[in-house]
TORPAGU-622146 format. One line per 4 residues: number of its first residue (from 1); their letters; for each residue y negated, x negated, z of N, C-alpha, C. Coordinates in pm, whole numbers, plus 50000, padded with zeros to 5 digits. Each point is the difference from the previous one (the first is absolute). Layout:
TORPAGU-622146
NUM> A> Y X Z Y X Z Y X Z | ...
This chain:
TORPAGU-622146
1> MPSG> 52259 21453 20811 50023 50137 49954 50032 49998 49851 | 50106 50065 49955 50035 50000 49859 49889 50060 49915 | 49992 49950 49874 49899 50053 49909 50022 50148 49980 | 49893 50076 50003 50010 50144 49981 50027 50078 50126
5> APVA> 50021 49933 50112 50021 50072 50126 49872 50071 50039 | 50009 50124 50048 49879 50078 50027 49926 49958 50126 | 49872 50026 50000 49918 49988 50119 49948 50141 50028 | 50047 50057 50110 49964 50137 50037 49918 49999 50128
9> RFAP> 49931 50110 50026 49916 50004 50120 49998 50141 50060 | 49969 50002 50128 49971 50124 50072 49858 49985 50052 | 49913 50097 49970 49857 49983 50028 49943 50119 50075 | 50029 50011 50129 49948 50113 50079 49856 49979 50043
13> SPTG> 49934 50110 50032 49866 49996 50059 50012 50028 50149 | 49937 49920 50084 50010 50021 50146 49906 50108 50049 | 50022 50122 49950 49917 50114 50039 50078 50097 50087 | 50119 49962 50040 50085 50084 50084 50134 49931 50014
17> YLHR> 50089 50059 50078 50132 49942 50019 50093 50037 49884 | 50092 49911 49968 50094 50024 49891 50098 50111 50035 | 50046 50071 49896 50099 50107 50017 50118 49976 49907 | 50090 50097 49990 50121 49984 49919 49968 49968 49854
21> GHAF> 49897 50063 49947 49964 49974 49860 49965 49854 49977 | 49926 49941 50095 49968 49858 49989 50127 49915 50009 | 50087 50035 50092 50125 49924 50017 50080 50003 49871 | 50010 50116 49938 50075 50013 49875 49940 49912 49891
25> SALT> 49868 50000 49988 49934 49921 49897 50017 49850 50025 | 49984 49959 50126 50015 49858 50033 50143 49954 49975 | 50097 50079 50041 50140 49963 49980 50035 49997 49851 | 49945 50092 49924 50026 50004 49856 49946 49874 49933
29> AAKA> 49878 49961 50036 49940 49880 49941 50078 49874 50040 | 50035 49991 50128 50074 49883 50047 50136 49990 49934 | 50067 50113 49984 50133 50000 49937 49989 49964 49852 | 49895 50048 49933 49982 49968 49859 49984 49850 49980
33> AEDR> 49929 49936 50092 49983 49855 49993 50130 49928 50031 | 50065 50041 50108 50122 49930 50043 50113 50015 49899 | 50013 50117 49940 50109 50023 49907 49995 49906 49880 | 49880 49951 49967 49986 49908 49886 49951 49863 50046
37> DGRF> 50029 49969 50127 49968 49870 50057 49852 49966 49983 | 49916 50100 50027 49857 49981 49985 49929 49982 50132 | 49870 50027 50000 49917 49982 50118 49940 50135 50040 | 49986 50017 50132 49940 50122 50055 49876 49961 50080
41> LLRI> 49887 50058 49965 49874 49970 50066 49946 50123 50072 | 49924 49975 50103 49929 50105 50072 49850 49977 49980 | 49928 50106 49970 49855 49992 49985 49936 50109 50085 | 49895 49966 50070 49929 50097 50082 49873 50044 49927
45> EDID> 49995 50126 49961 49887 50051 49924 49900 50065 50098 | 49911 49915 50051 49912 50041 50110 49852 49998 49963 | 49968 50046 49878 49859 49998 49960 49921 50117 50059 | 50069 50102 50048 49931 50115 50060 49967 49967 50146
49> RLRC> 49880 49948 50021 49963 49951 50133 49993 50111 50104 | 49973 50122 49957 49985 50110 50095 50134 50049 50054 | 50104 49994 49919 50128 50058 50039 50105 49898 50041 | 49985 49876 49954 50100 49897 50033 49978 49947 50141
53> RPEY> 50109 49981 50072 49991 49953 50138 50102 49890 50025 | 49964 49901 50084 50092 49889 50028 50133 50046 50059 | 49996 50104 50084 50125 50044 50062 50098 50058 49897 | 49947 50060 49894 50087 50051 49895 50060 49885 49919
57> EDAI> 49921 49896 49977 50053 49884 49928 50109 49931 50082 | 49977 49983 50129 50103 49941 50086 50128 50082 49996 | 49984 50132 49998 50117 50088 49998 50077 49989 49869 | 49930 49973 49889 50068 49981 49872 50098 49885 50008
61> YEDL> 49955 49886 50053 50088 49884 50013 50118 50032 50090 | 49972 50069 50110 50105 50033 50097 50103 50095 49939 | 49952 50102 49932 50091 50100 49941 50087 49939 49891 | 49941 49918 49914 50076 49942 49889 50104 49900 50051
65> AWLG> 49962 49924 50103 50096 49907 50059 50114 50077 50065 | 49969 50112 50063 50103 50084 50062 50098 50051 49894 | 49950 50027 49879 50087 50046 49892 50089 49889 49947 | 49971 49875 50037 50080 49888 49953 49941 49929 49881
69> LSWE> 49874 50029 49968 49936 49939 49883 49935 49867 50036 | 49998 49909 49903 49930 49874 50013 49909 49985 49879 | 49892 49928 50016 49904 49983 49890 49936 49863 50010 | 49939 49959 49890 49935 49870 49998 49870 50004 50079
73> TPVR> 49964 49885 50054 49872 49987 50070 49923 49885 49937 | 49867 50001 50008 49919 50101 50068 49994 50131 49922 | 49979 50108 50071 49984 50132 49939 49859 50011 49943 | 49991 50050 49879 49868 50021 49939 49935 50125 50058
77> RQSE> 49883 49983 50057 49922 50112 50053 49878 50016 49911 | 49982 50118 49944 49892 50019 49903 49863 49968 50057 | 49978 50030 50127 49868 49979 50060 49960 49853 50002 | 50097 49910 49982 49971 49857 50001 49977 49944 49860
81> HMDD> 50004 50086 49899 49992 49951 49862 49898 50078 49917 | 49892 50042 50062 49900 50079 49928 49937 49920 49886 | 49995 49868 50013 49943 49918 49893 50082 50012 49871 | 50131 50016 50012 50085 50016 49881 49964 50129 49927
85> YQAA> 49977 50106 50074 49968 50128 49938 49859 49998 49940 | 49908 49935 50070 49863 49992 49949 49996 49917 49872 | 50085 49898 49990 50005 49920 49878 50050 50084 49883 | 50100 50084 50026 50052 50087 49894 49894 50103 49960
89> LARL> 49932 50056 50099 49894 50096 49971 49889 49935 49918 | 49965 49876 50034 49896 49930 49926 50038 49983 49854 | 50128 49973 49974 50046 49987 49861 49986 50132 49925 | 50033 50110 50067 49986 50131 49937 49853 50033 49974
93> RESG> 49915 49964 50095 49857 50026 49983 49943 49918 49885 | 50036 49873 49994 49949 49913 49895 50042 50047 49861 | 50115 50067 49993 50050 50049 49872 49950 50141 49969 | 49919 50057 50087 49947 50134 49977 50104 50108 50013
97> LVYR> 50102 49977 50082 50112 50094 50012 49988 50095 50118 | 49901 49979 50085 49978 50088 50115 49854 50042 50005 | 49975 50109 50069 49862 50047 50017 49985 50060 50139 | 49876 50000 50047 49970 50060 50131 49996 50152 49987
101> CFKT> 50073 50066 50091 50000 50146 50004 49949 50044 50137 | 49894 50079 50000 49936 50043 50125 50048 50138 50044 | 50089 50061 49924 50047 50135 50034 50095 49995 50118 | 49985 50096 50089 50091 50011 50113 50128 50071 49956
105> RAEV> 50102 49990 50085 50125 50070 49970 49975 50149 49986 | 49916 50056 50086 49970 50143 49994 49933 50036 49869 | 49912 49914 49953 49932 50026 49872 50097 49995 49883 | 50093 49906 50004 50101 49992 49894 50086 50125 49999
109> MAES> 50041 50044 50119 50081 50121 50010 49924 50122 49951 | 49873 50008 50035 49918 50114 49959 49984 50004 49849 | 49980 49885 49938 49982 49995 49855 50127 50041 49926 | 50115 49976 50062 50126 50032 49933 50053 50139 50036
113> SSAP> 49927 50074 50082 50050 50129 50049 50021 50101 49888 | 49930 49982 49889 50014 50095 49889 50108 49958 49901 | 50069 49890 50029 50105 49953 49909 50116 50098 49999 | 50076 50006 49887 50110 50096 49988 50103 49989 50112
117> HGPS> 50024 49879 50049 50102 49980 50102 49941 49992 50140 | 49874 50037 50017 49940 50000 50132 49939 49867 50037 | 49942 49991 50120 49931 49879 50045 50091 49878 49997 | 49941 49887 49967 50075 49875 49994 49907 49885 50032
121> ETYV> 50057 49892 50053 49921 49881 50028 49993 49908 49878 | 50068 50037 49891 49993 49921 49878 49858 50007 49944 | 49947 49886 49964 49861 49994 49955 49987 49904 49884 | 49925 50040 49899 49965 49914 49888 49849 50006 49985
125> GAPL> 49936 49885 50012 49854 49998 49995 49949 49887 49914 | 49880 49957 50031 49935 49894 49924 49894 49936 50089 | 49959 49878 49970 49896 49935 50080 49869 50078 49994 | 49927 49998 50109 49868 50060 50001 49902 49914 49919
129> AKAE> 49890 50062 49958 49893 49922 49940 49951 49898 50102 | 49960 49883 49955 49965 49892 50092 49893 50041 50100 | 49898 50072 49954 49891 50039 50090 50051 50090 50111 | 50087 50095 49966 50055 50091 50100 50093 49926 50096
133> EDRR> 50081 49910 49946 50088 49922 50086 49919 49914 50096 | 49896 49936 49949 49916 49915 50086 49934 50082 50110 | 49959 50122 49966 49935 50087 50099 50098 50034 50112 | 50122 50032 49964 50100 50037 50100 50041 49880 50086
137> LAAG> 50011 49886 49936 50033 49880 50076 49888 49965 50099 | 49876 50014 49955 49887 49970 50087 49994 50097 50118 | 50049 50122 49977 50002 50101 50107 50119 49982 50094 | 50086 49906 49969 50115 49974 50085 50111 50102 49989
141> EPFA> 50006 50071 49889 50104 50101 49984 50137 49934 49984 | 50102 50053 50065 50134 49943 49987 50057 50025 49860 | 50085 49912 49956 50061 50014 49868 50140 49939 50001 | 50075 50031 49895 50131 49940 49979 50003 49941 49860
145> WRLS> 50079 49896 49984 50022 49944 49867 50116 50073 49935 | 49976 50059 49884 50106 50069 49926 50037 49921 49875 | 50127 50001 49969 50050 49938 49878 49972 50092 49882 | 49934 49950 49898 49964 50080 49883 50115 50000 49899
149> LSAA> 50063 50115 49982 50107 50009 49901 49947 49978 49859 | 49881 50049 49973 49945 49982 49865 49974 49853 49971 | 49947 49928 50098 49977 49857 49981 50132 49924 49987 | 50101 50041 50079 50130 49935 49993 50064 50021 49863
153> RAML> 49990 50123 49949 50057 50029 49868 49929 49918 49892 | 49868 49991 50011 49924 49923 49901 50040 49853 50002 | 50024 49947 50119 50036 49858 50010 50141 49974 49951 | 50094 50086 50035 50141 49973 49970 50042 50046 49861
157> GDRY> 49932 50098 49945 50037 50049 49868 50141 50056 49999 | 50082 49953 49906 50137 50050 49987 50083 49972 50125 | 49965 49897 50075 50077 49967 50120 49988 50109 50106 | 49889 50074 49997 49982 50109 50096 50109 50106 49978
161> DALS> 50020 50039 49874 50099 50104 49970 50143 49949 50016 | 50017 49868 50003 50135 49943 50013 50039 49970 50144 | 49913 50034 50097 50032 49973 50140 50131 50069 50038 | 50086 49927 50072 50129 50056 50039 50051 49926 50123
165> FVEE> 50108 50050 50057 50066 49932 50112 50147 50036 50000 | 50077 49918 50071 50144 50022 50010 50031 50060 50136 | 50067 50114 50000 50040 50070 50122 50150 49985 50021 | 50038 49928 50106 50141 49980 50032 50056 50114 50084
169> GEGP> 49911 50069 50071 50045 50110 50084 49984 50131 49926 | 49922 50090 50062 49978 50130 49936 49869 50058 50049 | 49918 50045 49906 49875 50065 50034 50023 50142 50048 | 49895 50069 50043 50014 50135 50055 50046 50103 49898
173> RGER> 49990 49968 49873 50043 50093 49895 50119 49943 49922 | 50071 49907 50066 50120 49943 49939 49973 49885 49905 | 49880 49942 50003 49965 49894 49907 50080 49873 50029 | 50052 49938 49893 50075 49875 50012 49977 49914 49878
177> GLIA> 50028 49870 50015 49992 49910 49886 49859 49959 49965 | 49976 49977 49872 49868 49960 49953 49913 50124 49987 | 49888 50000 50070 49916 50120 50009 49858 49968 49956 | 49943 50083 49915 49861 49984 49959 49910 50023 50121
181> ADPA> 49898 49916 50012 49908 50009 50114 49864 50046 49951 | 49968 50125 50025 49872 50057 49957 49909 50019 50121 | 49897 49918 50014 49913 50009 50118 49907 50121 50000 | 49997 50076 49889 49902 50107 49987 50014 50106 50109
185> AAGD> 50122 50027 50044 50022 50105 50100 49927 49971 50130 | 49981 49873 50032 49933 49964 50126 49850 49988 49984 | 49951 49993 49876 49857 49990 49978 49946 49863 50036 | 49870 49997 50025 49933 49875 50039 50021 49980 50151
189> VIVA> 50104 49931 50035 50035 49986 50142 49903 49906 50071 | 49991 50019 50131 49920 49911 50084 50079 49872 50025 | 49938 49886 49973 50066 49872 50025 49936 49925 50117 | 49884 50042 50042 49936 49938 50117 49898 50096 50058
193> RKDL> 49984 49995 50132 49902 50082 50070 49904 49910 50076 | 49879 50047 50013 49899 49920 50068 50042 49970 50143 | 50066 50097 50068 50033 49982 50141 50127 49916 50020 | 50099 50012 49908 50127 49930 50017 50007 49871 49919
197> GVAY> 49922 49990 49896 50002 49880 49918 50101 50004 49887 | 50109 50075 50017 50101 50012 49897 50075 50131 50023 | 50061 50052 49895 50082 50120 50012 50144 49966 49962 | 50089 50094 50024 50144 49977 49991 50044 49938 49868
201> HLAV> 49963 50061 49886 50053 49955 49872 49969 49854 49972 | 49878 49959 50025 49962 49861 49971 50069 49905 50097 | 50001 50036 50128 50062 49911 50099 50148 49979 49970 | 50070 50105 49964 50145 49989 49984 50037 49915 49879
205> VVDD> 49926 50011 49889 50036 49919 49884 49966 49853 50023 | 49892 49973 50073 49966 49862 50033 50106 49942 50093 | 50035 50074 50103 50102 49954 50095 50134 49973 49931 | 50044 50095 49917 50130 49984 49936 50002 49876 49911
209> ALQE> 49889 49973 49932 49995 49882 49914 50001 49872 50083 | 49918 49995 50104 49990 49879 50081 50130 49972 50077 | 50071 50107 50035 50127 49983 50072 50119 49989 49905 | 49972 50003 49868 50105 49986 49898 50107 50108 50013
213> ITLV> 49954 50122 50033 50092 50113 50009 50051 50036 49861 | 50131 50007 49984 50058 50036 49871 50064 50137 50000 | 50026 50054 50120 50063 50132 50012 49926 50080 50107 | 49933 50105 49957 49927 50087 50092 50090 50118 50035
217> VRGA> 50045 50003 50124 50087 50108 50049 49916 50087 50093 | 49988 50128 49969 49918 50090 50081 50036 50144 49968 | 49942 50093 50076 50031 50141 49984 49948 50059 49869 | 50069 50104 49955 49964 50065 49874 49862 50066 50006
221> DLFD> 49946 50018 50121 49866 50057 50011 49894 49906 49944 | 50034 49873 49980 49906 49903 49944 50027 49972 49852 | 50092 50073 49941 50035 49978 49860 49879 50016 49909 | 49919 50101 50025 49887 50027 49911 49886 49900 50017
225> AVPT> 50014 49907 50095 49900 49894 50015 50025 49886 49901 | 50120 49994 49943 50035 49886 49916 49910 49985 49878 | 49969 50107 49923 49916 49979 49881 49866 49932 50031 | 49935 50041 50108 49874 49936 50038 50023 49854 50036
229> QRLL> 50107 49973 50073 50027 49863 50041 50040 49914 49881 | 50072 50056 49904 50033 49924 49879 49873 49969 49920 | 49906 50093 49998 49874 49974 49931 49925 49886 50066 | 49990 50003 50132 49931 49893 50071 50070 49866 49980
233> QTLL> 50132 50000 50004 50074 49876 49977 49968 49943 49863 | 49992 50087 49900 49973 49954 49864 49857 49948 49988 | 49904 50071 50056 49860 49959 49992 49976 49867 50070 | 50073 49976 50109 49981 49878 50078 50096 49889 49961
237> GLPA> 50086 50026 49902 50095 49899 49956 50107 49970 50103 | 50040 50101 50077 50100 49983 50105 50139 50040 49948 | 50106 49942 50054 50136 50035 49954 50037 50142 50038 | 50090 50057 49923 50047 50137 50025 50135 49996 50070
241> PTYR> 50010 50049 50123 50130 50007 50066 50084 50114 49945 | 50125 50000 50034 50087 50115 49975 49984 50094 50119 | 50013 50130 49974 49984 50099 50106 50133 50070 50029 | 50021 50029 50128 50116 50077 50042 49953 50101 50104
245> HHSI> 49977 50122 49956 49956 50106 50092 50123 50073 50054 | 49992 50036 50126 50112 50069 50063 49956 50137 50049 | 50098 50085 50028 49971 50135 50047 49931 49996 50136 | 49928 50107 50030 49927 50011 50125 50085 50075 50102
249> LTGP> 50017 49943 50116 50079 50065 50105 49927 50122 50054 | 50076 50102 50031 49944 50120 50061 50075 50033 50129 | 49933 50069 50089 50060 50039 50126 50077 50130 49989 | 50053 50050 50111 50075 50126 50001 49918 50119 49948
253> DGKR> 49865 49989 50012 49915 50109 49953 49968 49989 49852 | 50055 49898 49934 49976 49983 49856 49872 49925 49968 | 49920 49968 50101 49875 49928 49977 50025 49850 50006 | 49928 49925 49918 50015 49856 50001 49950 49943 50132
257> YAKR> 50065 49892 50042 49953 49933 50121 49862 49940 49973 | 49907 50023 50092 49864 49949 49982 49937 49975 50136 | 49917 49896 50007 49931 49969 50125 49912 50116 50043 | 49930 50060 49902 49905 50105 50035 50068 50124 50058
261> DRAE> 50129 50018 49968 50075 50113 50055 50076 49963 50126 | 49971 49880 50051 50062 49951 50123 50153 50000 49991 | 50049 49945 49889 50144 49986 49984 50054 49911 50112 | 50125 50025 50038 50061 49921 50107 49997 49852 49964
265> TLRA> 49947 49920 50086 49981 49858 49972 50127 49920 50029 | 50007 49880 49943 50113 49913 50029 50002 49961 50147 | 49881 49989 50060 49994 49969 50143 50066 50110 50082 | 49971 50126 49962 50060 50113 50072 50150 50006 49976
269> IRAN> 50042 49973 49878 50142 50000 49967 50073 49895 50084 | 49939 49883 50010 50059 49892 50078 50006 50038 50148 | 49892 50062 50050 49996 50040 50140 50104 50106 50033 | 50041 50077 49900 50101 50103 50020 50142 49945 49995
273> GVSP> 50011 49867 49990 50131 49938 50007 50073 49984 49868 | 49932 50031 49889 50063 49981 49870 50003 49851 49968 | 50112 49952 49950 50012 49858 49967 49954 49976 49857 | 49966 49875 49965 49963 49970 49861 50112 50037 49903
277> AELC> 50126 49973 50040 50113 50032 49913 50008 50150 49974 | 49976 50079 50104 50006 50146 49983 49891 50050 49908 | 49879 49946 50015 49891 50044 49914 50025 49955 49856 | 50046 49876 49982 50029 49953 49865 50105 50088 49934
281> AELG> 50102 50037 50075 50105 50086 49945 49943 50136 49962 | 49912 50053 50086 49937 50129 49970 49920 49993 49870 | 49939 49884 49974 49916 49983 49882 50079 49956 49877 | 50132 49982 50017 50084 49966 49887 50024 49852 49980
285> FDER> 49974 49921 50102 50022 49856 49990 50115 49960 50091 | 50082 49906 49952 50109 49949 50081 49944 49918 50115 | 50075 49995 50109 49962 49913 50110 50009 49857 49949 | 49889 49929 50008 49998 49864 49949 49881 49927 50059
289> SFKP> 49999 49874 49985 49885 49920 50044 49940 49936 49877 | 49880 50043 49961 49936 49943 49883 49963 49855 50029 | 50040 49913 49909 49979 49858 50026 49854 49962 49977 | 49951 49901 50073 49861 49956 49983 49976 49953 49857
293> SG> 49878 50026 49950 49970 49960 49863 49923 49871 49991 | 49961 49941 50114 49925 49875 49996 50087 49885 50045
């Protein structure tokens, strides 16, 4: 692979069947890699044990192959790499960058209900006194590990204010180019949960580093996750990929395609006799066969 060729990925969660929005994102990532003679990887983000199902994962492989996509093997499945995430969490703990938070989502929402902009899940807190924390742990109360923005700022100093990323695509508000990354809007995000072992932000930055991802192609709905992920990358000494966010597909009703709204699945589209070429054309891609990247 030529120097500087991108490594891009598509990282679905097997919590339902893929729909047009997933197809658009996967095709966009694969095309971004192929256009610059790069590599295209598939990652299965299956840390949610309650919602992820084997039949959905099998369908992901089937649907993507039907679209004409090829990817390197073996496929990284998050559930098989919990030790990687725990090692990263241990580093954050040892540096005093995370703290146990015993507040429930409902409690966080209730505390923010008087905010000018209404209830929010954004939370900024601090570690409990040791005696109180020990009491709650002894009682078996559930908790989450939150990333402390104040501790991160203290550790990074001027580097905290200099956090930035390169956007090759376009954010939801037209953002492009070199963009300042301010994690404050997200607050002290959860990086690990007692029941799951890890949360999205921490898992994704660890995965991207270990898989040597250099170009993150995904929907603009995840644009605001970048500042938190850039902070984690910096704290853990991980490389910073380039980002390319794309527009979110919407249906005839103007609503974005989503699993929870039971958007028409690729399986249903296929069953209705639509060919891969027809769907690719509908999504703005030429009929083509993406070449294998391995």
